[in-house]
Structures are given as structure tokens and as C-alpha cells.
Backbone as JSON, one array per atom type, in Angstrom:
{
  "sequence": "MRLKIQTLSTIKLDRFDSSDIEVGCSDSGLTLRFGYWKKLSDSDVEKVNDILPDYLHIVENFVDEDDECGELYDYRIKRKSHEA",
  "N": [[-117.55, 19.14, -36.91], [-117.86, 16.06, -35.37], [-119.05, 14.06, -32.73], [-119.56, 11.18, -30.99], [-122.09, 10.3, -28.65], [-121.69, 7.98, -27.26], [-118.94, 7.88, -27.04], [-118.38, 9.97, -25.23], [-119.7, 8.93, -23.02], [-117.97, 7.02, -22.08], [-116.06, 8.2, -20.58], [-114.26, 8.07, -17.7], [-113.09, 9.16, -14.77], [-110.93, 9.61, -11.89], [-112.15, 11.36, -10.01], [-114.57, 11.94, -11.21], [-117.46, 10.73, -12.95], [-119.39, 9.77, -15.84], [-121.85, 10.93, -15.2], [-121.18, 13.25, -13.92], [-120.36, 15.0, -15.82], [-120.86, 17.66, -17.99], [-122.12, 18.63, -21.08], [-121.63, 21.39, -23.13], [-122.01, 24.45, -25.01], [-120.24, 26.91, -26.8], [-119.17, 30.01, -28.35], [-117.01, 29.04, -29.7], [-117.47, 26.37, -30.11], [-118.12, 22.98, -28.97], [-118.16, 22.28, -25.43], [-116.87, 20.82, -22.4], [-117.8, 20.28, -19.05], [-116.7, 19.57, -15.84], [-117.93, 18.22, -12.92], [-118.67, 20.82, -10.61], [-117.6, 23.09, -12.37], [-114.91, 22.3, -12.15], [-111.31, 22.11, -12.14], [-109.32, 20.0, -14.1], [-106.83, 17.5, -13.43], [-103.55, 17.16, -14.9], [-103.18, 14.5, -15.68], [-105.82, 13.6, -15.86], [-106.76, 15.19, -17.96], [-105.21, 14.11, -20.0], [-106.27, 11.49, -20.03], [-108.9, 11.98, -20.91], [-108.34, 13.05, -23.44], [-107.22, 10.77, -24.61], [-109.48, 9.22, -24.97], [-111.05, 10.62, -26.77], [-111.69, 11.0, -30.35], [-108.91, 10.71, -32.66], [-108.47, 13.15, -33.98], [-109.34, 15.16, -32.31], [-109.09, 17.14, -29.27], [-109.07, 18.23, -25.8], [-109.08, 21.53, -24.45], [-108.06, 23.48, -21.82], [-110.05, 25.97, -20.28], [-110.22, 28.92, -18.6], [-112.89, 30.19, -16.96], [-114.07, 31.97, -15.07], [-113.74, 33.65, -11.88], [-115.08, 32.87, -8.87], [-116.29, 34.28, -5.89], [-117.22, 32.6, -3.85], [-116.74, 29.97, -4.73], [-114.27, 29.84, -5.96], [-111.87, 29.39, -8.63], [-113.24, 28.84, -11.86], [-113.66, 26.43, -14.36], [-113.93, 25.25, -17.74], [-113.75, 22.95, -20.5], [-112.74, 23.19, -23.73], [-113.6, 21.51, -26.7], [-111.55, 20.81, -29.25], [-110.32, 20.79, -32.65], [-107.36, 19.08, -33.51], [-104.45, 20.73, -34.54], [-102.55, 20.32, -37.46], [-99.76, 21.14, -37.96], [-96.86, 21.53, -39.92]],
  "CA": [[-117.02, 18.26, -35.9], [-118.83, 15.08, -34.88], [-118.6, 13.33, -31.55], [-120.62, 10.27, -30.56], [-122.41, 10.31, -27.22], [-121.08, 6.77, -26.68], [-117.56, 8.23, -26.7], [-118.41, 10.75, -23.99], [-120.17, 8.1, -21.9], [-116.89, 6.15, -21.61], [-115.12, 8.98, -19.76], [-114.27, 7.71, -16.28], [-111.93, 9.74, -14.11], [-110.93, 9.32, -10.47], [-113.1, 12.21, -9.27], [-115.77, 12.19, -11.99], [-117.91, 9.75, -13.92], [-120.13, 10.45, -16.91], [-122.96, 11.72, -14.65], [-120.62, 14.52, -13.44], [-119.85, 15.72, -16.98], [-121.89, 18.4, -18.69], [-121.75, 19.09, -22.42], [-122.15, 22.73, -23.4], [-121.7, 25.05, -26.3], [-119.79, 28.3, -26.75], [-118.93, 30.53, -29.69], [-115.95, 28.28, -30.35], [-117.87, 24.98, -30.31], [-118.53, 22.19, -27.82], [-117.36, 22.34, -24.22], [-117.15, 19.86, -21.34], [-117.62, 20.79, -17.71], [-116.56, 18.44, -14.93], [-118.41, 18.62, -11.61], [-119.05, 22.22, -10.63], [-116.56, 23.91, -12.97], [-113.64, 21.89, -11.56], [-110.12, 22.0, -12.97], [-108.81, 18.64, -14.19], [-105.39, 17.28, -13.34], [-102.93, 16.88, -16.2], [-103.41, 13.09, -16.04], [-107.21, 13.47, -16.3], [-106.84, 15.77, -19.32], [-104.63, 13.1, -20.89], [-107.23, 10.38, -20.14], [-110.0, 12.42, -21.79], [-107.8, 13.15, -24.8], [-107.04, 9.41, -25.13], [-110.8, 8.7, -25.31], [-111.57, 11.35, -27.93], [-111.11, 10.61, -31.64], [-107.54, 11.19, -32.87], [-108.4, 14.51, -34.52], [-109.86, 16.09, -31.32], [-108.51, 17.19, -27.94], [-109.68, 19.27, -24.98], [-108.22, 22.64, -24.09], [-108.54, 24.12, -20.59], [-110.55, 27.33, -20.45], [-110.57, 29.59, -17.36], [-114.15, 30.88, -17.24], [-114.31, 33.07, -14.15], [-113.4, 33.36, -10.49], [-116.24, 33.09, -8.03], [-115.89, 34.53, -4.51], [-117.59, 31.48, -3.0], [-116.28, 28.67, -5.23], [-112.93, 29.91, -6.52], [-111.71, 29.41, -10.08], [-114.19, 28.02, -12.61], [-113.06, 25.97, -15.62], [-114.51, 24.25, -18.63], [-112.77, 22.43, -21.46], [-113.2, 23.27, -25.12], [-113.22, 20.42, -27.59], [-110.97, 21.45, -30.44], [-109.6, 19.97, -33.64], [-105.9, 19.19, -33.43], [-103.85, 21.33, -35.74], [-101.48, 19.48, -38.02], [-98.77, 22.02, -38.55], [-95.63, 20.83, -40.29]],
  "C": [[-118.15, 17.35, -35.45], [-118.22, 14.32, -33.72], [-119.76, 12.48, -31.06], [-120.83, 10.35, -29.06], [-121.81, 9.08, -26.53], [-119.63, 7.03, -26.28], [-117.52, 8.99, -25.38], [-118.82, 9.9, -22.79], [-119.08, 7.17, -21.36], [-115.88, 6.89, -20.74], [-115.32, 8.59, -18.29], [-112.97, 8.22, -15.68], [-112.03, 9.46, -12.61], [-112.0, 10.09, -9.71], [-114.43, 12.41, -9.97], [-116.15, 10.95, -12.77], [-118.81, 10.49, -14.91], [-121.32, 11.26, -16.38], [-122.5, 13.07, -14.12], [-120.09, 15.39, -14.57], [-121.01, 16.38, -17.71], [-121.34, 18.86, -20.04], [-122.41, 20.44, -22.64], [-121.72, 23.21, -24.77], [-121.25, 26.49, -26.07], [-119.61, 28.77, -28.19], [-117.9, 29.69, -30.45], [-116.29, 26.8, -30.53], [-118.29, 24.3, -29.02], [-117.58, 22.36, -26.64], [-117.77, 21.19, -23.3], [-116.91, 20.55, -20.01], [-117.64, 19.6, -16.76], [-116.94, 18.89, -13.52], [-118.89, 20.06, -11.68], [-117.85, 23.06, -11.06], [-115.17, 23.58, -12.44], [-112.52, 21.84, -12.59], [-109.65, 20.55, -12.93], [-107.31, 18.61, -13.96], [-104.85, 17.02, -14.74], [-103.2, 15.44, -16.63], [-104.86, 12.87, -16.47], [-107.43, 14.07, -17.68], [-106.31, 14.75, -20.33], [-105.59, 11.93, -21.1], [-108.39, 10.76, -21.06], [-109.51, 12.49, -23.23], [-107.58, 11.78, -25.42], [-108.37, 8.8, -25.58], [-111.36, 9.35, -26.57], [-110.97, 10.82, -29.22], [-109.76, 11.31, -31.85], [-107.45, 12.65, -33.32], [-108.9, 15.58, -33.53], [-109.05, 16.05, -30.03], [-109.23, 18.26, -27.14], [-108.62, 20.29, -24.59], [-108.85, 23.33, -22.87], [-108.93, 25.57, -20.85], [-110.95, 27.88, -19.07], [-111.78, 30.47, -17.65], [-114.3, 32.12, -16.37], [-113.75, 32.68, -12.78], [-114.58, 33.8, -9.65], [-115.78, 33.27, -6.59], [-116.16, 33.34, -3.6], [-116.93, 30.17, -3.42], [-114.86, 28.68, -5.79], [-112.94, 29.93, -8.04], [-112.66, 28.42, -10.75], [-113.59, 27.71, -13.98], [-114.05, 25.16, -16.43], [-113.44, 23.89, -19.65], [-113.38, 22.45, -22.84], [-112.71, 22.06, -25.89], [-112.79, 21.05, -28.9], [-110.4, 20.41, -31.39], [-108.11, 20.15, -33.4], [-105.4, 19.83, -34.7], [-102.7, 20.43, -36.18], [-100.49, 20.34, -38.76], [-97.49, 21.25, -38.81], [-94.42, 21.5, -39.67]]
}
């Protein structure tokens, strides 16, 4: 999987800009974190998916629940499956 940094730098959401986005890595590949582990709205997920190349999309991943901060999320970048 390849993803240009220029693509990620164009992500602009109502509550986040590119300086609030962190790129990470997990066993399953690349991840994106928005703000401090914030959950994105459905419309923000759609906006990010529209920016990514056609063969990629983000998938919400519940990471943990913190007593002080609540639910923590990141978003895995995955290849779209092309099932018939």
C-alpha cells in the first residue's frame, strides 16, 4: 500500500486540520488519529474517504476507554475489497 504525504496534507475537516492528524502503524497497517483519539462523524469519515485513492478507505477502530477522556478511536487505512 502506498499513500502520498501530499494526499494526507489535504485533509481538512470542521474540527481538525492536518496538524491535528497523526499517522501511526499497527499490525494491520497504517492508522490515522484525529485530535486526541477523537471519533469522527459519518460525514468526516466520508470526506477522508473521498480524499484517499479509490482503492483505500478508513475503518473506525475502537482502541480503548479511558476513565478521564472517554472512548478512544483511531482509523485504519484499508484496501477496499472488490467482492462480486
